[in-house]
N, C-alpha and C positions, 0 to 999 in steps of 0.2 A: 646450581645444584652440585653438590660434592659427589665425586665418585664413591661408590660404596666400597668399604674395605672387605677383604676376604673374611669369611666366617671363621671364627675361632672357637675352639672348645675350651671348657673350663680347665684351668691348670690342674694337672694330675699331681697327686702327692708322690714324692720320690719313693720308689719301692726299695725295701731293704734287700740286699743281695741274698740269694738262697744259700744253702750250706756250701755249695760248690763255688760260691763267689760270683755267680752270674745271676742275671735277672731273667726270669722266664718271659716268653712273649706276652703272656696275659698280664704280667706285672710291669711291662715296659711303659714308660711315660707316654702319654698321648701327645702327639705332635700336632701343632696348630695346622689347620687346613689352609692350603694356599692354592693358587692357580697352577702351580708347578705339577708336572706328572709325578706320581709317587709309586715306586715299585716295592712290593712286599715280597721278599724272598724267604721261602720256608724250607726247612729240612723235613721232607716228607716222612722218611723212616723214623726220625726222632719223634715226630708227632704221632705216627701210627703206633709206635712202641709204647709211648706214654698213654695213649688212649686205650690200647689193649689191656694194659695192666691197671688202669684207673677204674674200669667198669667191670662188674661181675659178668663173666661169660654166660652163666646160667640164666641171667635175666635178659640177655641180648643174644638171641639165636632164632633161627628159622624153624619151621615145623620139622625140617629134616635134620636139625641139630647143628647146622652151620653157624658158627659164631659170627655175630655182627657188631660186637661191642667196639672193635677198633674202628669200623666204618662210622658208627654212630658218634663215637668220641671225636674222631678226626674231623668229621663234618661239623660237629658242634663247635670245636675249637676254631675251625676255619671261618665259620659264620661270625663268631664273636670277634675274631681278629679283623675281619672285613668291616664290621660295625664300628669297632673301636678306632682302627687306623685309617679307614676310608681310602684305601689305595686306588690308584687309577689302573694299575697293572699288578698281576700276581704271577710269581713263578714258584713252582714246587719242585724241588730236586729230590730224586730217589737214587741212592747209590746202589750199584750192582754188587752183590755179595760173592759172585763166582770169581774164577781166576782170570777172566777176560779183561778186567779193569787195568788200565795203564799204570795205575798207582802200584798195583801188586807187582807188575813187571819191573818198574823202576825202583821199588822199595819192597823187598821181599817180606819185611816185617810189618807191612801195612796191616793195621787192625790186629796185629799179633798179641798185643797186651790186653785185649778186651776179654772179659769173662764171657762164657757161653750164654746164650739167651736163655733165661729161665724157662723151665717147662711148666706148662699150666696144669 
């Protein structure tokens, strides 16, 4: 009896780079499943920002008016990434925006060229 080979997913079509030249996580090629551990590392603030502005706040809020669109969108994206990429481990990083970050101490212009977050 031959040992079974690891499951493989159908080959994904190569995604065309977005306007900025990068491919988003949901457009990334699907990697064949192996027995090796797989770590999925996510930029939490980027995903939350994207989710917040992707979904209409007036359609996603509690009875008290608290917006839940970012939570809903973030969770939806996370679930889709887990289904598509099937990682064995996940790490989500959130950068601190205050002055306590070592990056700001070492490089005073850290995040200095960014535009202000758009107001809703």
